[in-house]
PLY file of the C-alpha trace (Angstrom):
ply
format ascii 1.0
element vertex 431
property float x
property float y
property float z
element edge 430
property int vertex1
property int vertex2
end_header
15.69 10.08 33.02
18.37 9.03 30.52
21.86 10.27 31.05
22.26 10.66 27.16
19.83 11.05 24.39
20.46 10.92 20.60
21.84 14.11 19.09
19.17 16.44 17.54
18.23 15.19 14.07
19.43 11.46 14.69
17.52 8.54 15.84
17.90 5.03 17.15
16.48 2.43 14.81
15.84 -1.04 16.27
13.42 -3.99 16.38
10.76 -4.21 13.76
11.55 -0.56 12.44
15.18 -1.67 11.73
13.76 -4.84 10.00
11.54 -2.59 7.94
14.58 -0.39 6.92
16.37 -3.64 5.82
13.37 -4.80 3.98
13.13 -1.45 1.99
16.77 -1.44 1.33
16.83 -5.10 0.17
13.93 -4.46 -2.23
15.62 -1.37 -3.77
18.84 -3.34 -4.17
17.01 -6.22 -5.82
15.33 -4.05 -8.39
18.77 -2.22 -9.06
20.40 -5.49 -9.70
17.65 -6.60 -12.09
18.42 -3.33 -14.09
22.11 -4.33 -14.10
23.56 -2.19 -11.42
26.22 -3.48 -9.17
27.16 -2.26 -5.53
29.55 0.62 -4.74
30.70 1.44 -1.11
32.41 4.78 -0.61
33.94 6.26 2.60
31.55 8.08 5.09
33.82 11.20 4.80
35.80 12.63 1.88
37.94 15.62 1.31
35.86 18.73 1.61
36.92 20.07 -1.77
35.19 17.10 -3.36
31.77 18.23 -2.44
32.71 21.93 -3.08
33.67 21.04 -6.68
31.14 18.27 -7.18
28.05 19.32 -5.55
28.70 23.03 -6.26
29.43 26.05 -3.88
26.16 27.74 -4.73
24.06 24.78 -3.44
22.49 25.06 -0.07
24.12 21.75 0.75
27.62 23.23 0.51
26.77 26.65 1.72
24.87 25.62 4.81
24.38 21.94 5.53
27.62 20.08 5.45
29.42 18.60 8.65
32.98 19.69 8.06
35.91 19.32 10.34
39.75 19.20 10.53
41.46 15.95 11.23
44.67 15.65 13.39
46.68 16.32 10.13
44.86 19.61 9.70
43.06 18.25 6.57
39.56 19.43 5.90
37.24 16.52 5.78
33.34 16.38 5.38
30.80 13.69 6.26
29.21 12.81 2.96
26.02 14.91 2.40
25.05 12.95 -0.81
26.17 10.01 -2.74
26.90 10.95 -6.23
30.13 12.94 -5.76
31.75 9.93 -3.77
30.84 7.64 -6.57
32.43 10.00 -9.15
35.56 10.24 -7.05
35.77 6.41 -6.82
35.42 5.93 -10.63
38.09 8.48 -11.03
40.61 7.43 -8.35
40.17 3.69 -9.16
40.30 4.39 -12.98
37.10 2.22 -13.24
36.31 4.06 -16.67
39.50 2.50 -18.10
39.09 -1.10 -16.84
35.31 -1.84 -17.25
32.86 -1.54 -20.17
30.80 1.57 -20.40
28.32 2.54 -18.96
29.49 2.05 -15.34
26.28 1.16 -13.41
26.54 1.39 -9.56
24.05 1.50 -6.72
24.90 2.57 -3.11
23.04 2.53 0.21
24.26 4.01 3.51
24.40 6.82 5.95
24.60 10.44 4.90
24.78 13.75 6.86
23.23 17.23 6.46
22.86 19.93 9.11
19.28 20.97 8.32
16.04 21.60 10.24
14.63 18.30 11.28
11.03 17.81 9.92
8.74 15.22 8.50
10.82 12.43 7.17
14.03 14.38 7.40
16.94 13.89 9.68
20.51 15.18 10.08
21.77 11.70 9.87
19.85 9.78 7.46
19.88 6.76 5.03
19.81 6.83 1.20
19.69 4.54 -1.65
20.96 5.66 -5.13
22.05 4.59 -8.58
24.54 6.17 -11.00
24.92 5.27 -14.65
28.20 6.81 -16.13
29.56 6.80 -19.69
26.61 6.74 -22.11
25.10 9.77 -23.95
21.85 8.06 -24.90
18.60 9.64 -23.70
17.52 6.12 -23.30
19.95 5.83 -20.30
18.07 8.79 -18.72
14.76 6.99 -19.31
16.17 3.67 -17.93
17.08 5.19 -14.70
13.73 6.93 -14.33
11.92 3.67 -15.05
14.08 1.97 -12.39
12.85 4.51 -9.90
9.34 4.20 -10.80
9.48 0.37 -10.76
11.10 0.42 -7.36
8.46 2.61 -5.76
5.63 0.53 -7.41
7.30 -2.69 -6.09
7.12 -1.23 -2.57
3.44 -0.95 -3.00
3.15 2.78 -3.79
0.58 3.30 -6.53
-0.16 7.04 -6.99
3.30 8.23 -7.80
3.75 11.66 -9.52
6.76 11.93 -11.60
7.82 15.58 -11.95
10.33 16.20 -14.77
12.08 19.10 -16.46
15.06 19.82 -18.56
17.95 22.26 -17.75
19.26 21.97 -21.25
22.80 21.87 -22.42
25.48 24.36 -21.37
24.52 27.09 -23.90
20.88 26.78 -23.05
21.68 27.22 -19.31
23.95 30.16 -20.05
21.19 31.88 -22.10
18.57 31.14 -19.32
20.86 32.29 -16.45
21.32 35.64 -18.38
17.53 35.94 -18.64
16.97 35.22 -14.95
19.54 37.73 -14.00
17.85 40.39 -16.01
14.44 39.47 -14.43
15.53 39.17 -10.83
17.54 42.32 -10.94
14.69 44.54 -10.34
13.13 42.23 -7.64
16.25 41.45 -5.65
15.75 44.12 -3.06
12.51 42.37 -1.91
14.01 38.96 -1.75
15.74 36.94 1.07
19.44 37.07 1.76
20.05 33.66 0.40
18.49 34.76 -2.96
20.99 37.56 -3.10
23.96 35.13 -2.74
22.17 32.75 -5.24
21.83 35.58 -7.72
25.62 36.17 -7.78
26.66 32.41 -7.86
23.88 30.69 -9.76
20.52 32.37 -10.41
18.91 28.90 -11.26
18.98 28.30 -7.48
16.56 31.10 -6.87
13.82 28.98 -8.56
14.23 26.59 -5.65
13.79 29.16 -2.98
11.18 28.12 -0.31
10.34 31.61 1.04
6.55 32.27 0.22
7.15 35.95 -0.95
10.00 34.83 -3.19
8.12 32.05 -4.58
5.37 34.66 -5.76
8.15 36.58 -7.55
9.53 33.36 -9.10
6.14 32.80 -10.74
6.85 35.71 -13.16
10.47 34.43 -14.03
11.22 33.46 -17.70
10.57 29.87 -18.70
13.50 27.77 -19.55
11.78 26.15 -22.49
12.07 29.45 -24.36
15.89 29.26 -24.10
16.56 25.51 -24.91
18.67 24.86 -27.91
17.23 22.58 -30.64
19.45 19.69 -29.70
18.45 20.03 -25.94
14.84 20.18 -26.67
15.19 17.08 -29.01
16.92 15.14 -26.37
14.27 15.97 -23.62
11.59 14.92 -26.06
13.16 11.67 -26.77
13.25 10.77 -23.12
9.64 11.79 -22.71
8.75 9.58 -25.73
10.27 6.56 -23.99
8.27 7.36 -20.88
5.16 7.71 -23.07
5.82 4.42 -24.63
5.76 2.69 -21.18
2.68 4.56 -19.96
4.66 6.42 -17.23
2.52 9.47 -15.99
4.54 12.58 -15.68
4.12 16.21 -15.09
6.48 18.79 -16.66
7.47 21.18 -13.92
9.25 24.40 -15.51
10.50 25.43 -12.08
12.05 22.15 -11.20
15.94 22.66 -11.06
17.02 20.38 -8.14
19.28 21.45 -5.39
22.65 20.36 -6.79
24.77 22.40 -9.28
26.10 19.44 -11.51
22.72 18.72 -13.30
22.09 19.33 -16.89
19.36 18.16 -19.38
16.72 16.08 -17.66
15.95 16.47 -13.94
13.17 14.64 -12.09
11.39 14.00 -8.73
9.25 11.17 -7.56
6.29 12.73 -5.60
3.71 10.94 -3.33
0.93 11.80 -0.98
0.14 8.94 1.48
-3.46 7.59 1.81
-3.86 9.71 5.03
-3.27 12.87 2.95
0.36 13.60 4.19
2.24 15.23 1.40
5.81 13.86 1.59
7.10 15.87 -1.19
9.89 14.14 -3.10
10.59 10.49 -2.11
13.61 10.50 -4.38
15.15 12.73 -7.13
17.90 12.92 -9.68
18.96 13.89 -13.05
21.43 13.97 -15.82
24.94 15.43 -15.61
27.46 16.11 -18.21
30.68 17.42 -16.53
30.58 16.02 -12.92
33.20 13.26 -13.46
35.45 15.73 -15.20
34.99 18.31 -12.44
36.44 15.79 -9.86
39.42 14.93 -12.18
38.07 12.18 -14.37
37.38 12.06 -18.19
34.53 13.97 -19.81
31.89 11.21 -19.35
28.11 11.99 -18.74
25.97 10.25 -16.41
22.45 9.98 -14.77
21.35 8.90 -11.46
18.87 9.35 -8.48
18.75 9.08 -4.79
15.88 7.98 -2.34
15.55 8.61 1.42
14.94 5.46 3.26
13.38 7.38 6.35
10.91 9.05 4.07
10.06 5.89 2.34
9.53 4.15 5.68
7.19 6.93 6.90
4.96 6.76 3.81
4.93 3.04 3.75
4.02 2.94 7.45
1.26 5.50 6.85
-0.24 3.35 4.02
0.02 0.11 6.07
2.47 -1.40 3.71
5.02 -2.64 6.20
3.17 -4.60 8.88
3.56 -8.12 7.44
6.88 -7.44 5.46
8.93 -6.26 8.44
7.58 -7.91 11.67
10.19 -10.18 13.35
9.03 -13.75 13.30
10.41 -16.91 14.95
10.13 -20.23 13.14
10.33 -22.07 16.58
10.18 -21.14 20.31
11.51 -24.11 22.37
9.89 -24.58 25.80
12.06 -26.74 28.09
10.41 -27.76 31.49
11.69 -30.14 34.03
15.10 -31.12 35.26
16.32 -33.27 32.44
15.18 -31.46 29.38
17.58 -28.54 29.05
20.49 -30.22 27.41
18.21 -31.93 24.93
16.39 -28.52 24.24
19.76 -26.76 23.75
21.01 -29.42 21.30
17.71 -29.09 19.31
18.00 -25.30 19.35
21.56 -25.56 17.88
20.39 -28.22 15.36
17.53 -26.07 14.07
19.83 -22.93 13.71
22.25 -24.99 11.78
19.37 -25.75 9.33
18.57 -22.13 8.90
15.34 -21.98 11.08
15.01 -19.00 13.28
14.83 -20.36 16.71
14.87 -19.34 20.39
14.42 -21.08 23.86
14.12 -20.27 27.48
17.37 -20.46 29.50
15.61 -19.64 32.62
12.71 -21.35 34.45
9.21 -19.96 33.55
5.73 -21.19 33.87
3.92 -22.44 30.75
1.84 -19.36 30.68
4.91 -17.19 30.71
6.54 -19.24 28.10
3.52 -19.03 25.63
3.48 -15.15 26.34
7.10 -14.89 25.23
6.49 -17.03 22.20
3.49 -14.74 21.25
5.53 -11.68 21.77
8.18 -13.03 19.48
5.71 -14.01 16.75
6.65 -17.58 16.80
5.05 -19.94 14.34
5.57 -23.13 16.33
6.26 -24.19 19.93
8.48 -27.16 20.56
7.75 -28.41 24.08
10.20 -30.76 25.88
9.77 -31.92 29.42
10.99 -34.79 31.56
8.31 -37.05 30.08
9.21 -36.13 26.46
12.87 -36.87 27.22
12.09 -40.39 28.69
9.71 -41.22 25.81
11.88 -39.58 23.09
9.12 -37.38 21.69
8.63 -33.61 21.26
5.28 -31.80 21.40
4.91 -29.68 18.30
2.30 -26.99 18.61
1.18 -24.68 15.74
0.62 -21.40 17.67
-1.66 -19.99 14.95
-3.91 -22.91 14.48
-3.76 -24.12 18.15
-2.96 -27.61 16.92
-0.55 -29.94 18.86
0.97 -33.21 17.93
3.64 -35.46 19.53
6.54 -36.24 17.16
9.31 -38.84 17.77
12.92 -37.59 17.92
13.74 -39.64 14.97
10.99 -38.18 12.78
11.37 -34.48 13.82
13.48 -33.24 11.03
11.21 -34.67 8.27
8.14 -33.49 10.09
9.61 -29.86 10.37
10.39 -29.92 6.72
6.87 -30.98 5.88
5.50 -28.16 8.00
7.44 -25.42 6.15
6.81 -27.13 2.70
3.14 -26.78 3.49
3.52 -23.16 4.73
5.29 -22.18 1.49
2.49 -23.91 -0.54
-0.24 -22.03 1.34
1.32 -18.74 0.79
0 1
1 2
2 3
3 4
4 5
5 6
6 7
7 8
8 9
9 10
10 11
11 12
12 13
13 14
14 15
15 16
16 17
17 18
18 19
19 20
20 21
21 22
22 23
23 24
24 25
25 26
26 27
27 28
28 29
29 30
30 31
31 32
32 33
33 34
34 35
35 36
36 37
37 38
38 39
39 40
40 41
41 42
42 43
43 44
44 45
45 46
46 47
47 48
48 49
49 50
50 51
51 52
52 53
53 54
54 55
55 56
56 57
57 58
58 59
59 60
60 61
61 62
62 63
63 64
64 65
65 66
66 67
67 68
68 69
69 70
70 71
71 72
72 73
73 74
74 75
75 76
76 77
77 78
78 79
79 80
80 81
81 82
82 83
83 84
84 85
85 86
86 87
87 88
88 89
89 90
90 91
91 92
92 93
93 94
94 95
95 96
96 97
97 98
98 99
99 100
100 101
101 102
102 103
103 104
104 105
105 106
106 107
107 108
108 109
109 110
110 111
111 112
112 113
113 114
114 115
115 116
116 117
117 118
118 119
119 120
120 121
121 122
122 123
123 124
124 125
125 126
126 127
127 128
128 129
129 130
130 131
131 132
132 133
133 134
134 135
135 136
136 137
137 138
138 139
139 140
140 141
141 142
142 143
143 144
144 145
145 146
146 147
147 148
148 149
149 150
150 151
151 152
152 153
153 154
154 155
155 156
156 157
157 158
158 159
159 160
160 161
161 162
162 163
163 164
164 165
165 166
166 167
167 168
168 169
169 170
170 171
171 172
172 173
173 174
174 175
175 176
176 177
177 178
178 179
179 180
180 181
181 182
182 183
183 184
184 185
185 186
186 187
187 188
188 189
189 190
190 191
191 192
192 193
193 194
194 195
195 196
196 197
197 198
198 199
199 200
200 201
201 202
202 203
203 204
204 205
205 206
206 207
207 208
208 209
209 210
210 211
211 212
212 213
213 214
214 215
215 216
216 217
217 218
218 219
219 220
220 221
221 222
222 223
223 224
224 225
225 226
226 227
227 228
228 229
229 230
230 231
231 232
232 233
233 234
234 235
235 236
236 237
237 238
238 239
239 240
240 241
241 242
242 243
243 244
244 245
245 246
246 247
247 248
248 249
249 250
250 251
251 252
252 253
253 254
254 255
255 256
256 257
257 258
258 259
259 260
260 261
261 262
262 263
263 264
264 265
265 266
266 267
267 268
268 269
269 270
270 271
271 272
272 273
273 274
274 275
275 276
276 277
277 278
278 279
279 280
280 281
281 282
282 283
283 284
284 285
285 286
286 287
287 288
288 289
289 290
290 291
291 292
292 293
293 294
294 295
295 296
296 297
297 298
298 299
299 300
300 301
301 302
302 303
303 304
304 305
305 306
306 307
307 308
308 309
309 310
310 311
311 312
312 313
313 314
314 315
315 316
316 317
317 318
318 319
319 320
320 321
321 322
322 323
323 324
324 325
325 326
326 327
327 328
328 329
329 330
330 331
331 332
332 333
333 334
334 335
335 336
336 337
337 338
338 339
339 340
340 341
341 342
342 343
343 344
344 345
345 346
346 347
347 348
348 349
349 350
350 351
351 352
352 353
353 354
354 355
355 356
356 357
357 358
358 359
359 360
360 361
361 362
362 363
363 364
364 365
365 366
366 367
367 368
368 369
369 370
370 371
371 372
372 373
373 374
374 375
375 376
376 377
377 378
378 379
379 380
380 381
381 382
382 383
383 384
384 385
385 386
386 387
387 388
388 389
389 390
390 391
391 392
392 393
393 394
394 395
395 396
396 397
397 398
398 399
399 400
400 401
401 402
402 403
403 404
404 405
405 406
406 407
407 408
408 409
409 410
410 411
411 412
412 413
413 414
414 415
415 416
416 417
417 418
418 419
419 420
420 421
421 422
422 423
423 424
424 425
425 426
426 427
427 428
428 429
429 430
């Protein structure tokens, strides 16, 4: 029995699973860069007040889920529960808005932390990818970020994506709507959960996101935000939808979609997916527009839009749909099998040479039988075996065996580099 196990809500990620995480992240990064986003790396922990002001003290993240601690200087710090607030802080503290053309377009990928109940695709330590576009008021920027998210999911191989979308309107729209919600929920509050009592006081919009079944029934009768939108807010929303229509993006308007963060305004959205096996993973990613977030953390009044995607959840659904097996399996180009008394130094020199050329290579440093060596090569998914024994050293040849086609040829030392290049040119051509 192990002396230590990973803390609840965390996991060890290794081998092919770690490779598949890297594959997902690399693909998301590549599509973000195609859209003109550049990388941003922020600290793993920030001042607690950043998330209280940025995420909002009425959100479940701030109220229940943050990992907060005092450091040795008695400063309150919090492990980052989401990525947007940290990016806004960096834009502000580094004055990036003053030294770069607008909009500022950044992507991030890394570890985040929330103390929540572990469940399907959810962990307390998790990995997220996200983008933020800051400094442009155009509704086309909202559409651009949504198109990026849809494109990324399709590039991963997911076809039946449901884009759920809504608008929270401008500030006046939300003020009018919150007043209507308060009037409606006032007579129902005694029958609702304790969290909804708190949400009622701080931000009644949060009640719409309650997961308690009995409360959800009450929510069904709540006023609709569309009845409280200003003319300008409705026009902006319709402009974004028109762009999506123009690019034939299927979407579903969800009047109850408010997202779990207080900084959103105008368009909010979620990317939903059900795997081929019928598992409903809910939102694979989500985001929205924000007007005052940068200002709330000490920056200028610049609007923005962004989204985040959970890598664990993406990995789960891609695994369910069989979309990772070939993409993420570890594969050796060469497994060098040295046998005999005089072959080791030649084999090790060859190993070092192949690695210098960029070929993924391994060899045995211990003595094994041929059967054991071929088993090891098979387990490492090697494409080719290079066999070097005493006879090969004496005759200055190497046996090259294609482990997939069971084809073996003897190649002179002097011809080996050219022969190997030919093999991989043929492999690329065949694929």
